[in-house]
VOTORBA-476825 format. One record per atom (N, C-alpha, C, CB): atom name; x, y, z; residue number from 1. Coordinates in steps of 0.2 Angstrom, whole numbers, plus 5000, padded with zeros to 4 digits. Atoms other than C-alpha are relative to their C-alpha. Glycine has a CB too. Example, Ala and Ser with C-alpha at 12.3 -4.5 7.8 and 13.67 -1.06 7.14 Angstrom:
<fikes>
   atome     px     py     pz   num
       N   5004   4994   5000     1
      CA   5062   4978   5039     1
       C   5004   5006   5000     1
      CB   4995   5000   5006     1
       N   4996   4994   4999     2
      CA   5068   4995   5036     2
       C   4996   5005   5003     2
      CB   5002   5002   4993     2
</fikes>
This chain:
<fikes>
   atome     px     py     pz   num
       N   5006   4998   5003     1
      CA   4927   5870   5675     1
       C   4999   5007   4997     1
      CB   4994   4998   5005     1
       N   5000   4993   5003     2
      CA   4929   5888   5673     2
       C   5003   5001   4994     2
      CB   5003   5005   5006     2
       N   4996   4999   5006     3
      CA   4942   5886   5660     3
       C   4996   4997   4994     3
      CB   5006   4996   5000     3
       N   5004   5003   5005     4
      CA   4930   5874   5650     4
       C   4994   5005   4998     4
      CB   4997   4994   5003     4
       N   5006   4995   5001     5
      CA   4916   5888   5651     5
       C   5003   5005   4996     5
      CB   4997   5003   5006     5
       N   4996   4995   5004     6
      CA   4929   5901   5645     6
       C   5001   4997   4993     6
      CB   5006   5002   5003     6
       N   4999   5003   5006     7
      CA   4934   5889   5631     7
       C   4994   5000   4995     7
      CB   5004   4993   5001     7
       N   5007   5000   5004     8
      CA   4916   5886   5625     8
       C   4998   5007   4998     8
      CB   4995   4997   5004     8
       N   5002   4993   5001     9
      CA   4913   5905   5626     9
       C   5004   5002   4994     9
      CB   5000   5004   5006     9
       N   4996   4997   5005    10
      CA   4928   5909   5616    10
       C   4999   4996   4993    10
      CB   5008   4998   5002    10
       N   5001   5004   5006    11
      CA   4924   5895   5603    11
       C   4993   5003   4997    11
      CB   4999   4993   5001    11
       N   5006   4997   5003    12
      CA   4906   5903   5601    12
       C   5001   5006   4997    12
      CB   4995   5000   5006    12
       N   4999   4993   5003    13
      CA   4913   5920   5598    13
       C   5005   4999   4994    13
      CB   5004   5004   5005    13
       N   4995   5001   5006    14
      CA   4927   5913   5586    14
       C   4996   4997   4994    14
      CB   5006   4996   5002    14
       N   5003   5004   5005    15
      CA   4915   5902   5576    15
       C   4997   5005   4995    15
      CB   4995   4996   5003    15
       N   5003   4995   5005    16
      CA   4905   5917   5568    16
       C   5006   5004   4997    16
      CB   4996   5005   5004    16
       N   4994   4997   5003    17
      CA   4922   5926   5565    17
       C   5003   4996   4995    17
      CB   5005   5002   5005    17
       N   4997   5005   5005    18
      CA   4929   5911   5556    18
       C   4995   4999   4994    18
      CB   5001   4993   5003    18
       N   5005   5001   5006    19
      CA   4913   5909   5546    19
       C   5000   5007   4996    19
      CB   4993   4999   5003    19
       N   4999   4994   5003    20
      CA   4914   5928   5542    20
       C   5006   5000   4995    20
      CB   4999   5006   5004    20
       N   4994   5000   5004    21
      CA   4932   5926   5536    21
       C   4999   4995   4994    21
      CB   5006   4998   5005    21
       N   5001   5005   5005    22
      CA   4927   5911   5526    22
       C   4995   5003   4994    22
      CB   4997   4993   5002    22
       N   5004   4996   5005    23
      CA   4913   5921   5518    23
       C   5003   5005   4996    23
      CB   4994   5003   5004    23
       N   4996   4995   5003    24
      CA   4925   5935   5514    24
       C   5004   4997   4995    24
      CB   5004   5004   5005    24
       N   4995   5003   5005    25
      CA   4937   5923   5506    25
       C   4996   4997   4994    25
      CB   5004   4994   5004    25
       N   5004   5003   5005    26
      CA   4923   5914   5496    26
       C   4998   5006   4995    26
      CB   4994   4997   5003    26
       N   5002   4995   5004    27
      CA   4917   5931   5490    27
       C   5005   5003   4996    27
      CB   4997   5006   5004    27
       N   4994   4998   5004    28
      CA   4934   5936   5485    28
       C   5002   4996   4994    28
      CB   5006   5001   5005    28
       N   4998   5005   5006    29
      CA   4937   5920   5475    29
       C   4995   5001   4995    29
      CB   4999   4993   5003    29
       N   5005   4999   5005    30
      CA   4920   5923   5466    30
       C   5002   5007   4996    30
      CB   4993   5001   5003    30
       N   4998   4994   5003    31
      CA   4925   5941   5462    31
       C   5006   5000   4996    31
      CB   4999   5006   5005    31
       N   4993   5000   5003    32
      CA   4943   5938   5458    32
       C   5000   4995   4994    32
      CB   5005   4998   5005    32
       N   5000   5005   5005    33
      CA   4939   5923   5446    33
       C   5001   5002   4993    33
      CB   4994   4995   5001    33
       N   5000   4998   5007    34
      CA   4936   5932   5430    34
       C   5007   5004   4999    34
      CB   4995   5004   4998    34
       N   4994   4996   5001    35
      CA   4951   5943   5433    35
       C   5006   4996   4999    35
      CB   5001   5005   5006    35
       N   4994   5005   5000    36
      CA   4963   5928   5436    36
       C   5000   4997   4993    36
      CB   4999   4995   5005    36
       N   5000   5004   5006    37
      CA   4957   5921   5419    37
       C   5000   5005   4994    37
      CB   4994   4996   5000    37
       N   5000   4995   5005    38
      CA   4958   5937   5409    38
       C   5007   4999   4996    38
      CB   5000   5007   5002    38
       N   4994   5001   5004    39
      CA   4970   5934   5394    39
       C   5003   5007   4999    39
      CB   4998   4997   4993    39
       N   4996   4994   5001    40
      CA   4983   5948   5390    40
       C   4996   5003   4994    40
      CB   5007   4999   4998    40
       N   5003   4997   5006    41
      CA   4973   5951   5373    41
       C   4994   5003   5002    41
      CB   4998   4994   4995    41
       N   5006   4996   4998    42
      CA   4957   5955   5382    42
       C   5001   5006   5004    42
      CB   4995   4995   5004    42
       N   4998   4994   4996    43
      CA   4965   5966   5395    43
       C   5003   5005   4995    43
      CB   5006   4998   5005    43
       N   4997   4995   5004    44
      CA   4974   5975   5381    44
       C   4994   5003   4996    44
      CB   5005   4997   4995    44
       N   5005   4997   5004    45
      CA   4958   5977   5371    45
       C   4996   5005   5005    45
      CB   4995   4995   4998    45
       N   5003   4995   4995    46
      CA   4950   5985   5387    46
       C   5004   5006   5000    46
      CB   4999   4997   5007    46
       N   4995   4995   5000    47
      CA   4965   5996   5388    47
       C   4999   5005   4994    47
      CB   5007   4998   5001    47
       N   5001   4997   5006    48
      CA   4963   6001   5370    48
       C   4993   5004   5000    48
      CB   5000   4996   4994    48
       N   5006   4996   5000    49
      CA   4945   6006   5373    49
       C   5000   5006   5004    49
      CB   4994   4995   5002    49
       N   5000   4994   4996    50
      CA   4949   6017   5387    50
       C   5005   5005   4998    50
      CB   5002   4997   5007    50
       N   4994   4995   5002    51
      CA   4965   6025   5380    51
       C   4998   5005   4995    51
      CB   5006   4996   4998    51
       N   5002   4995   5004    52
      CA   4962   6042   5373    52
       C   5004   5000   4993    52
      CB   5001   5007   5003    52
       N   4996   4999   5007    53
      CA   4966   6044   5354    53
       C   5000   4993   4997    53
      CB   5007   5002   5001    53
       N   5000   5007   5003    54
      CA   4964   6025   5350    54
       C   4994   4999   4995    54
      CB   4999   4995   5005    54
       N   5006   5000   5005    55
      CA   4948   6029   5340    55
       C   4995   4994   5000    55
      CB   5004   5000   4993    55
       N   5005   5005   4999    56
      CA   4938   6015   5347    56
       C   4997   5000   5006    56
      CB   5003   4993   4998    56
       N   5004   5000   4994    57
      CA   4925   6013   5360    57
       C   4996   4993   5000    57
      CB   4996   5006   5002    57
       N   5003   5006   5001    58
      CA   4921   5995   5355    58
       C   5004   4994   5002    58
      CB   4997   4999   4993    58
       N   4995   5006   4998    59
      CA   4928   5979   5363    59
       C   5001   4996   4994    59
      CB   4997   4996   5006    59
       N   5000   5005   5006    60
      CA   4924   5969   5347    60
       C   4998   4993   5002    60
      CB   5008   5000   4998    60
       N   5003   5006   4999    61
      CA   4916   5953   5345    61
       C   5004   4994   5002    61
      CB   4997   4997   4994    61
       N   4996   5005   4998    62
      CA   4930   5941   5347    62
       C   5002   5001   5008    62
      CB   5007   4999   4997    62
       N   4998   4999   4993    63
      CA   4935   5949   5364    63
       C   4993   5000   5004    63
      CB   5003   5007   5001    63
       N   5007   5001   4997    64
      CA   4916   5950   5369    64
       C   4999   4993   5001    64
      CB   4995   5004   4997    64
       N   5001   5007   4999    65
      CA   4915   5932   5366    65
       C   5004   4997   5005    65
      CB   5001   4996   4993    65
       N   4996   5002   4994    66
      CA   4930   5929   5377    66
       C   4998   5002   5007    66
      CB   5007   5003   4998    66
       N   5002   4998   4994    67
      CA   4923   5939   5390    67
       C   4994   4996   5003    67
      CB   4998   5008   5000    67
       N   5006   5004   4998    68
      CA   4907   5929   5390    68
       C   5002   4993   5002    68
      CB   4995   5000   4994    68
       N   4997   5006   4998    69
      CA   4917   5913   5391    69
       C   5003   5000   5007    69
      CB   5005   4998   4994    69
       N   4997   4999   4993    70
      CA   4927   5919   5406    70
       C   4995   5000   5005    70
      CB   5005   5006   5000    70
       N   5005   4999   4995    71
      CA   4912   5925   5415    71
       C   4995   4993   5001    71
      CB   4995   5006   4998    71
       N   5004   5006   4999    72
      CA   4901   5909   5411    72
       C   5004   4995   5004    72
      CB   4998   4998   4993    72
       N   4996   5005   4996    73
      CA   4915   5898   5417    73
       C   5001   5001   5007    73
      CB   5007   4999   4997    73
       N   5000   4998   4993    74
      CA   4917   5907   5433    74
       C   4994   5000   5004    74
      CB   5003   5007   5001    74
       N   5006   5001   4997    75
      CA   4899   5908   5436    75
       C   4998   4993   5001    75
      CB   4995   5003   4995    75
       N   5001   5007   4999    76
      CA   4897   5889   5434    76
       C   5004   4998   5006    76
      CB   5001   4996   4993    76
       N   4995   5002   4995    77
      CA   4912   5886   5445    77
       C   4998   5002   5007    77
      CB   5007   5002   4999    77
       N   5002   4997   4993    78
      CA   4905   5897   5459    78
       C   4993   5000   5001    78
      CB   5003   5007   5001    78
       N   5007   5000   4999    79
      CA   4887   5893   5457    79
       C   4996   5006   5000    79
      CB   4999   4996   5007    79
       N   5004   4994   5001    80
      CA   4881   5910   5452    80
       C   4993   4998   4997    80
      CB   5004   5005   4997    80
       N   5007   5002   5003    81
      CA   4862   5909   5448    81
       C   5000   5004   4993    81
      CB   4995   5003   5005    81
       N   5001   4997   5007    82
      CA   4858   5912   5430    82
       C   4998   5007   5000    82
      CB   4995   4995   4996    82
       N   5003   4994   4999    83
      CA   4848   5927   5435    83
       C   5006   5006   5001    83
      CB   4995   5001   5005    83
       N   4995   4996   4998    84
      CA   4864   5935   5441    84
       C   5007   5000   4996    84
      CB   5002   4999   5007    84
       N   4995   5000   5004    85
      CA   4876   5931   5427    85
       C   5002   5006   4996    85
      CB   4999   4994   4995    85
       N   4999   4994   5003    86
      CA   4873   5947   5418    86
       C   5004   5005   5005    86
      CB   4994   5003   4997    86
       N   4997   4995   4995    87
      CA   4877   5957   5434    87
       C   5007   4998   5001    87
      CB   4996   4999   5006    87
       N   4993   5003   4999    88
      CA   4893   5946   5436    88
       C   5004   5003   4994    88
      CB   5000   4993   5000    88
       N   4997   4997   5006    89
      CA   4898   5951   5418    89
       C   5001   5007   5001    89
      CB   4996   4998   4994    89
       N   4999   4993   5000    90
      CA   4895   5969   5421    90
       C   5005   5002   5006    90
      CB   4993   5003   5002    90
       N   4995   4999   4994    91
      CA   4905   5968   5438    91
       C   5007   4999   4997    91
      CB   4999   4995   5005    91
       N   4994   5002   5003    92
      CA   4919   5960   5428    92
       C   5003   5006   4995    92
      CB   5000   4993   4997    92
       N   4998   4995   5005    93
      CA   4919   5973   5414    93
       C   5002   5007   5004    93
      CB   4995   5001   4995    93
       N   4999   4994   4996    94
      CA   4918   5987   5427    94
       C   5007   5000   5003    94
      CB   4994   5001   5005    94
       N   4994   5000   4996    95
      CA   4932   5981   5437    95
       C   5006   5000   4995    95
      CB   5000   4993   5004    95
       N   4995   5000   5004    96
      CA   4943   5978   5422    96
       C   5002   5008   4998    96
      CB   4999   4996   4993    96
       N   4999   4993   5002    97
      CA   4940   5996   5416    97
       C   5002   5004   5006    97
      CB   4993   5003   4997    97
       N   4998   4996   4995    98
      CA   4942   6003   5433    98
       C   5008   4999   5001    98
      CB   4996   4998   5007    98
       N   4993   5002   4999    99
      CA   4959   5994   5435    99
       C   5004   5004   4995    99
      CB   5001   4993   5000    99
       N   4996   4997   5006   100
      CA   4965   6000   5418   100
       C   5000   5008   5001   100
      CB   4997   4998   4993   100
       N   5001   4993   4999   101
      CA   4958   6018   5421   101
       C   5005   5002   5006   101
      CB   4993   5002   5002   101
       N   4996   4999   4994   102
      CA   4967   6018   5438   102
       C   5008   5000   4998   102
      CB   4999   4995   5006   102
       N   4993   5000   5002   103
      CA   4983   6013   5430   103
       C   5002   5006   4996   103
      CB   5001   4993   4996   103
       N   4998   4994   5004   104
      CA   4983   6026   5417   104
       C   5000   5007   5004   104
      CB   4994   5001   4994   104
       N   5000   4994   4996   105
      CA   4978   6040   5429   105
       C   5006   5001   5005   105
      CB   4993   5000   5004   105
       N   4994   5000   4996   106
      CA   4991   6035   5441   106
       C   5007   5002   4997   106
      CB   5001   4994   5004   106
       N   4994   4999   5005   107
      CA   5004   6035   5427   107
       C   5001   5008   4999   107
      CB   5000   4996   4994   107
       N   5000   4993   5001   108
      CA   4999   6053   5424   108
       C   5000   5005   5006   108
      CB   4994   5002   4996   108
       N   5000   4996   4994   109
      CA   5000   6058   5442   109
       C   4993   5003   5003   109
      CB   5005   5006   4999   109
       N   5007   4998   4998   110
      CA   4981   6060   5444   110
       C   4998   4996   5007   110
      CB   4995   4999   4995   110
       N   5001   5004   4994   111
      CA   4977   6056   5462   111
       C   4993   4997   5000   111
      CB   5001   5005   5007   111
       N   5007   5003   5000   112
      CA   4962   6044   5463   112
       C   4996   5002   5005   112
      CB   5001   4992   5000   112
       N   5004   4998   4994   113
      CA   4956   6050   5480   113
       C   4997   5006   4998   113
      CB   5004   5001   5006   113
       N   5004   4994   5002   114
      CA   4952   6067   5472   114
       C   4994   4998   4996   114
      CB   5005   5004   4996   114
       N   5006   5002   5004   115
      CA   4941   6058   5459   115
       C   4994   4997   5005   115
      CB   5002   4995   4995   115
       N   5005   5003   4995   116
      CA   4933   6048   5473   116
       C   4996   5005   5004   116
      CB   5004   4995   5005   116
       N   5004   4995   4996   117
      CA   4929   6063   5484   117
       C   4996   5004   4996   117
      CB   5005   5004   5004   117
       N   5004   4995   5004   118
      CA   4923   6075   5470   118
       C   4994   4997   4997   118
      CB   5005   5003   4995   118
       N   5006   5004   5004   119
      CA   4912   6062   5461   119
       C   4996   4995   5004   119
      CB   5003   4997   4994   119
       N   5003   5005   4996   120
      CA   4907   6052   5476   120
       C   5000   4993   4998   120
      CB   4993   5003   5001   120
       N   4999   5007   5002   121
      CA   4913   6036   5470   121
       C   5005   4996   5004   121
      CB   5002   4999   4992   121
       N   4995   5004   4996   122
      CA   4923   6022   5478   122
       C   4996   4997   5006   122
      CB   5005   5004   5002   122
       N   5003   5004   4994   123
      CA   4920   6011   5494   123
       C   4997   5005   5005   123
      CB   5006   4996   5003   123
       N   5003   4996   4995   124
      CA   4908   6019   5506   124
       C   4997   5006   4997   124
      CB   5005   5001   5005   124
       N   5003   4994   5003   125
      CA   4902   6032   5494   125
       C   4993   4999   4996   125
      CB   5005   5003   4995   125
       N   5006   5001   5003   126
      CA   4886   6035   5484   126
       C   5000   4995   4994   126
      CB   4997   5007   4998   126
       N   4999   5004   5006   127
      CA   4892   6027   5468   127
       C   4994   5000   4995   127
      CB   5002   4993   5002   127
       N   5005   4999   5005   128
      CA   4879   6033   5456   128
       C   5001   4996   4994   128
      CB   4997   5007   4999   128
       N   4999   5004   5007   129
      CA   4877   6021   5441   129
       C   4999   5005   4994   129
      CB   4995   4994   5000   129
       N   5001   4996   5005   130
      CA   4870   6035   5431   130
       C   5005   5007   5002   130
      CB   4993   5002   4999   130
       N   4995   4995   4998   131
      CA   4886   6046   5433   131
       C   4999   5007   4996   131
      CB   5007   4998   5000   131
       N   5001   4993   5003   132
      CA   4880   6064   5429   132
       C   5004   5005   5004   132
      CB   4993   5002   4999   132
       N   4995   4995   4996   133
      CA   4894   6076   5434   133
       C   4997   5007   5000   133
      CB   5007   5000   4997   133
       N   5003   4994   5000   134
      CA   4887   6092   5440   134
       C   5006   5005   5000   134
      CB   4996   5001   5007   134
       N   4995   4995   4999   135
      CA   4896   6109   5439   135
       C   5004   5000   5006   135
      CB   4997   5007   4998   135
       N   4997   4999   4994   136
      CA   4899   6109   5457   136
       C   5005   4994   5001   136
      CB   4995   4999   5006   136
       N   4996   5005   5000   137
      CA   4907   6092   5456   137
       C   5007   5001   4996   137
      CB   4997   4993   4998   137
       N   4995   4998   5004   138
      CA   4918   6098   5442   138
       C   5005   5005   5003   138
      CB   4998   5003   4993   138
       N   4996   4995   4997   139
      CA   4924   6113   5452   139
       C   5003   4996   5006   139
      CB   4995   5005   5003   139
       N   4997   5004   4995   140
      CA   4927   6101   5467   140
       C   5006   4996   4998   140
      CB   4995   4995   5004   140
       N   4994   5004   5003   141
      CA   4938   6090   5456   141
       C   5006   5004   4998   141
      CB   4997   4996   4994   141
       N   4994   4996   5002   142
      CA   4948   6104   5449   142
       C   5003   5003   5006   142
      CB   4997   5006   4996   142
       N   4997   4998   4994   143
      CA   4950   6111   5467   143
       C   5005   4995   5003   143
      CB   4995   5002   5005   143
       N   4996   5006   4996   144
      CA   4956   6094   5474   144
       C   5006   4998   4996   144
      CB   4995   4994   5000   144
       N   4995   5001   5004   145
      CA   4967   6091   5459   145
       C   5006   5005   5001   145
      CB   4998   4999   4992   145
       N   4995   4994   5000   146
      CA   4975   6108   5460   146
       C   5003   5000   5007   146
      CB   4996   5007   5000   146
       N   4998   5000   4993   147
      CA   4977   6106   5479   147
       C   5006   4994   5001   147
      CB   4995   4998   5005   147
       N   4995   5006   5000   148
      CA   4987   6089   5475   148
       C   5006   5002   4996   148
      CB   4996   4994   4998   148
       N   4994   4998   5004   149
      CA   4999   6099   5464   149
       C   4999   4998   4993   149
      CB   5006   4997   5003   149
       N   5001   5002   5007   150
      CA   4991   6093   5447   150
       C   4999   5007   4996   150
      CB   4994   4995   4999   150
       N   5001   4994   5004   151
      CA   4992   6107   5434   151
       C   4994   4998   4995   151
      CB   5006   5001   4995   151
       N   5006   5001   5003   152
      CA   4974   6106   5429   152
       C   4999   5002   4993   152
      CB   4994   5002   5004   152
       N   5000   4997   5007   153
      CA   4976   6117   5414   153
       C   5003   4995   4995   153
      CB   5003   5007   5000   153
       N   4997   5004   5005   154
      CA   4987   6104   5406   154
       C   4997   4993   4999   154
      CB   5007   4998   5003   154
       N   5003   5007   5001   155
      CA   4975   6089   5408   155
       C   4996   5000   4993   155
      CB   4995   4999   5006   155
       N   5003   5000   5006   156
      CA   4969   6084   5391   156
       C   4993   4998   5000   156
      CB   5004   4995   4995   156
       N   5007   5002   5000   157
      CA   4951   6081   5386   157
       C   5000   4992   5000   157
      CB   4997   5002   4993   157
       N   4999   5008   4999   158
      CA   4957   6062   5384   158
       C   5000   4998   5007   158
      CB   5005   4998   4995   158
       N   4999   5002   4993   159
      CA   4962   6062   5402   159
       C   4994   5001   5004   159
      CB   5006   5004   5003   159
       N   5006   4999   4997   160
      CA   4946   6069   5407   160
       C   4995   4995   4998   160
      CB   4997   5007   4998   160
       N   5004   5006   5002   161
      CA   4938   6055   5397   161
       C   5001   4994   5004   161
      CB   5001   4999   4993   161
       N   4998   5006   4996   162
      CA   4948   6042   5407   162
       C   4997   5001   5007   162
      CB   5008   5000   5000   162
       N   5003   4998   4993   163
      CA   4943   6051   5423   163
       C   4993   4998   5000   163
      CB   5001   5007   5002   163
       N   5007   5002   5000   164
      CA   4925   6049   5418   164
       C   4999   4992   5000   164
      CB   4996   5003   4994   164
       N   5000   5007   5001   165
      CA   4927   6031   5413   165
       C   5002   4997   5007   165
      CB   5004   4997   4994   165
       N   4998   5003   4994   166
      CA   4936   6027   5429   166
       C   4995   5001   5005   166
      CB   5007   5004   5003   166
       N   5005   4999   4995   167
      CA   4923   6035   5440   167
       C   4994   4996   4999   167
      CB   4998   5008   5000   167
       N   5005   5005   5002   168
      CA   4909   6026   5431   168
       C   5001   4993   5001   168
      CB   4997   5001   4993   168
       N   4998   5007   4999   169
      CA   4918   6010   5432   169
       C   5000   4998   5007   169
      CB   5007   4999   4997   169
       N   5000   5001   4992   170
      CA   4921   6011   5451   170
       C   4993   5000   5003   170
      CB   5005   5005   5003   170
       N   5007   5000   4997   171
      CA   4903   6015   5454   171
       C   4997   4994   4998   171
      CB   4996   5006   4997   171
       N   5003   5006   5002   172
      CA   4898   6001   5443   172
       C   5002   4994   5004   172
      CB   5001   4999   4992   172
       N   4997   5005   4996   173
      CA   4910   5989   5451   173
       C   4997   4999   5007   173
      CB   5008   5001   5000   173
       N   5003   5000   4993   174
      CA   4904   5993   5468   174
       C   4993   4998   5000   174
      CB   5001   5007   5003   174
       N   5007   5002   5000   175
      CA   4886   5992   5464   175
       C   4998   4993   4998   175
      CB   4996   5005   4995   175
       N   5001   5007   5003   176
      CA   4887   5976   5454   176
       C   5003   4995   5005   176
      CB   5004   4999   4993   176
       N   4998   5004   4995   177
      CA   4897   5968   5468   177
       C   4995   4999   5005   177
      CB   5007   5002   5003   177
       N   5005   5000   4995   178
      CA   4884   5972   5480   178
       C   4994   4996   4998   178
      CB   4997   5007   5002   178
       N   5006   5004   5003   179
      CA   4870   5965   5469   179
       C   5002   4993   4999   179
      CB   4999   5003   4993   179
       N   4998   5008   5001   180
      CA   4880   5948   5468   180
       C   4999   4997   5007   180
      CB   5007   4999   4998   180
       N   5000   5003   4993   181
      CA   4878   5946   5487   181
       C   4994   4996   5001   181
      CB   5001   5005   5005   181
</fikes>
């Protein structure tokens, strides 16, 4: 009888854990859906918009239509309320830009954690959607990059632009994901 009581108690404790794990898996599937359906053309266009010196900051209508199609399909599939589809699209765009920005910055040897700390973006941070970088934050970023061995004097304006896009994108991604809950 004692074993049965322990088994019931264990199941009662495990049931919420299993439900939480399923909720996390469901949330991950919802958030990952558009990323899994992104075509190389759309991903490249996002990269072109972010990359310094490409002379464009416009995704273009064909790619925007593709983005809308991807988001709409995933929203229908996962039962996202119509009122949240725009937030879902903004999450998707922010995530794509964050991933591309991270790829470019890491290729240049820029430590992402320095950006997270100095600009207060990333998981568990403030993530301001209106990212206005203060002189103190700029100083913190330069100090952190310097401490990480980055020659800050050699960072181009274009790279600083990518840092800004990356920071704004991670803040957007975090906020929009929370708004979808």
